[in-house]
Structure formats: C-alpha cells, structure tokens
Rosetta silent file (secondary structure, phi, psi, omega in degrees, C-alpha in Angstrom):
SEQUENCE: MLQRRSFLKKSALTLGAIPVANLLASSSAWAAGEVEITEDDPMAMALGYKHSVDDVDTAKYPKYADGQLCDNCVQYKA
SCORE:     score description
SCORE:     0.000 S_00000001
   1 L     0.000  139.712 -179.630  -28.484   22.976   -7.353 S_00000001
   2 L   -74.952  138.006  174.326  -29.892   20.493   -4.860 S_00000001
   3 L   -93.104  158.469 -176.714  -33.446   19.441   -5.206 S_00000001
   4 H   -58.710  -43.516 -177.952  -35.638   18.970   -2.166 S_00000001
   5 H   -64.714  -42.278  178.093  -35.996   15.198   -2.668 S_00000001
   6 H   -63.850  -42.563  178.520  -32.227   14.710   -2.993 S_00000001
   7 H   -62.070  -44.078 -179.763  -31.633   16.808    0.117 S_00000001
   8 H   -65.208  -38.767  178.025  -34.157   14.801    2.148 S_00000001
   9 H   -63.440  -46.861 -179.185  -32.614   11.470    1.057 S_00000001
  10 H   -66.596  -36.941  177.826  -29.124   12.582    2.017 S_00000001
  11 H   -64.708  -42.172  179.391  -30.353   13.997    5.321 S_00000001
  12 H   -64.298  -41.062  178.260  -32.103   10.713    6.182 S_00000001
  13 H   -65.556  -41.028  179.376  -28.966    8.704    5.406 S_00000001
  14 H   -64.985  -46.163  179.833  -26.808   11.029    7.479 S_00000001
  15 H   -66.084  -30.579  176.542  -29.161   10.938   10.461 S_00000001
  16 H   -73.188  -26.326 -179.063  -29.323    7.155   10.209 S_00000001
  17 H   -81.025  -20.634 -177.239  -25.532    6.876   10.263 S_00000001
  18 H   -61.415  -49.144  178.611  -25.094    8.874   13.480 S_00000001
  19 H   -62.237  -34.895  178.593  -26.243    6.094   15.886 S_00000001
  20 H   -66.091  -43.363  178.767  -24.063    3.551   14.066 S_00000001
  21 H   -64.421  -38.526  178.037  -21.027    5.811   14.350 S_00000001
  22 H   -64.315  -40.495  178.690  -21.751    6.387   18.029 S_00000001
  23 H   -64.239  -43.053 -179.823  -21.942    2.634   18.641 S_00000001
  24 H   -69.263  -30.096 -177.246  -18.631    2.023   16.891 S_00000001
  25 H   -87.473   -8.653 -177.031  -16.912    4.849   18.750 S_00000001
  26 L   -66.719  146.465 -176.426  -18.090    3.820   22.236 S_00000001
  27 H   -68.305  -29.752 -179.793  -15.341    2.707   24.592 S_00000001
  28 H   -67.817  -25.497  178.197  -17.115   -0.515   25.574 S_00000001
  29 H   -70.370  -25.071 -177.715  -16.915   -1.698   21.980 S_00000001
  30 H  -104.677    2.682 -175.944  -13.110   -1.497   22.126 S_00000001
  31 H   -84.091    1.400 -174.737  -12.576   -2.805   25.677 S_00000001
  32 H   -63.884  -30.894 -177.020  -12.535   -6.478   24.653 S_00000001
  33 H   -86.340   -1.224 -176.660   -8.719   -6.672   24.515 S_00000001
  34 L   -94.313  154.056 -177.915   -8.134   -5.232   27.968 S_00000001
  35 E  -109.179  135.730  179.391   -7.634   -7.230   31.169 S_00000001
  36 E   -65.934  137.353 -177.539   -9.403   -6.390   34.423 S_00000001
  37 L   -70.751  150.268  177.234   -6.986   -5.104   37.040 S_00000001
  38 L   -88.491  158.672  179.445   -6.312   -7.183   40.151 S_00000001
  39 L   -71.725  -16.349  179.262   -6.988   -5.879   43.644 S_00000001
  40 L   -86.317   -6.565  178.903   -3.280   -6.393   44.484 S_00000001
  41 L   -64.022  138.675 -179.049   -2.166   -3.920   41.807 S_00000001
  42 H   -56.011  -38.721  178.983   -0.517   -0.819   43.350 S_00000001
  43 H   -66.371  -42.394  179.223   -2.899    1.537   41.520 S_00000001
  44 H   -64.303  -40.134  179.250   -5.938   -0.449   42.680 S_00000001
  45 H   -66.301  -38.428  179.548   -4.665   -0.463   46.243 S_00000001
  46 H   -66.402  -33.665 -179.712   -4.073    3.307   46.149 S_00000001
  47 H   -87.036  -10.376 -176.561   -7.633    3.875   44.902 S_00000001
  48 L    72.595   29.642 -176.072   -9.165    1.360   47.289 S_00000001
  49 L   -72.928  135.363  173.998  -10.582   -0.549   44.329 S_00000001
  50 L  -132.127  145.135  177.767  -12.541   -3.750   45.019 S_00000001
  51 L   -69.614  -32.172 -177.906  -14.234   -6.049   42.534 S_00000001
  52 L  -124.866  139.950  179.289  -17.217   -6.416   44.853 S_00000001
  53 H   -67.921  -17.298  177.927  -18.777   -3.787   47.115 S_00000001
  54 H   -68.577  -20.203 -177.631  -19.066   -6.458   49.808 S_00000001
  55 H   -92.437    1.041 -177.482  -15.277   -6.325   50.227 S_00000001
  56 L   -70.992  130.315  178.307  -15.070   -2.568   50.957 S_00000001
  57 L   -84.144  103.559 -175.910  -13.471   -1.778   54.312 S_00000001
  58 L   -70.876  -20.685  175.990  -15.891    0.769   55.793 S_00000001
  59 L   -72.161  -38.200 -179.531  -13.461    1.633   58.610 S_00000001
  60 L   -79.017  -30.641 -178.937  -10.799    2.650   56.074 S_00000001
  61 L  -123.235   79.720 -174.956  -13.319    4.344   53.746 S_00000001
  62 L   -67.901  -17.334  179.123  -15.919    5.979   56.002 S_00000001
  63 L   -77.714  -10.702  178.469  -17.585    7.851   53.117 S_00000001
  64 L   -68.004  134.889  177.252  -18.765    4.545   51.651 S_00000001
  65 L  -126.876  148.502  177.729  -22.502    4.044   52.112 S_00000001
  66 L   -56.498  139.172 -179.986  -24.640    0.990   51.455 S_00000001
  67 L    97.962  -12.930  177.170  -26.079    1.050   47.967 S_00000001
  68 L   -74.344  137.161  178.642  -23.085    2.718   46.307 S_00000001
  69 L  -124.718  151.039  178.284  -21.934    0.899   43.208 S_00000001
  70 L  -114.400   44.178 -179.175  -18.791    1.227   41.164 S_00000001
  71 L   -64.272  -28.100 -175.444  -20.216    0.029   37.866 S_00000001
  72 L  -101.164    6.661 -178.710  -18.636    2.924   36.022 S_00000001
  73 L  -123.406   34.923  177.087  -15.187    2.844   37.644 S_00000001
  74 L   -68.064  132.610 -177.145  -13.916   -0.598   36.676 S_00000001
  75 L   -96.605  137.045 -179.760  -10.147   -0.479   36.287 S_00000001
  76 E  -129.522  151.614  172.015   -8.407   -2.114   33.311 S_00000001
  77 E  -102.508  140.858  178.770   -4.817   -2.678   32.233 S_00000001
  78 L   -84.015    0.000    0.000   -3.868   -2.045   28.635 S_00000001
C-alpha cells in the first residue's frame, strides 16, 4: 500500500517531468534540420507566401491589412 509521503514524492516528480516532456515534444525543437522554403517554390507561390510582409502585393491580396504578421505560418521543406 502506498504511503502518503511516497505518493507525494512520485507526484512531484511526475509534475516536474511534464514541462520537460512538453519542451522535447515541441515542433520548434525538431525544426533545426528543415530548410526554409523559397518564394519561387510552387507551393509558396500558390499560397502567396512572402518572407517579409513588406513584399506582399496588396492589389493581389486585398484582405491583407497593415500590422498582419505571418510569424506562425513559415513554410519549410523536409
């Protein structure tokens, strides 16, 4: 039967391991081997992807508004 002290020790170790596991499982930790896609790539051209928001053609993409950032939509090749 588990004693209270043993249970608390194991619980503390488990709760301490969760952030470490989350860090190791994050996609940014494994993205080091991937290469950033070029703007001339067919997929990038179809999506209208640009490395810099200054290069966005507002006539072609009228929904673009100043201040929009694509920090979370960077395209990579495997």
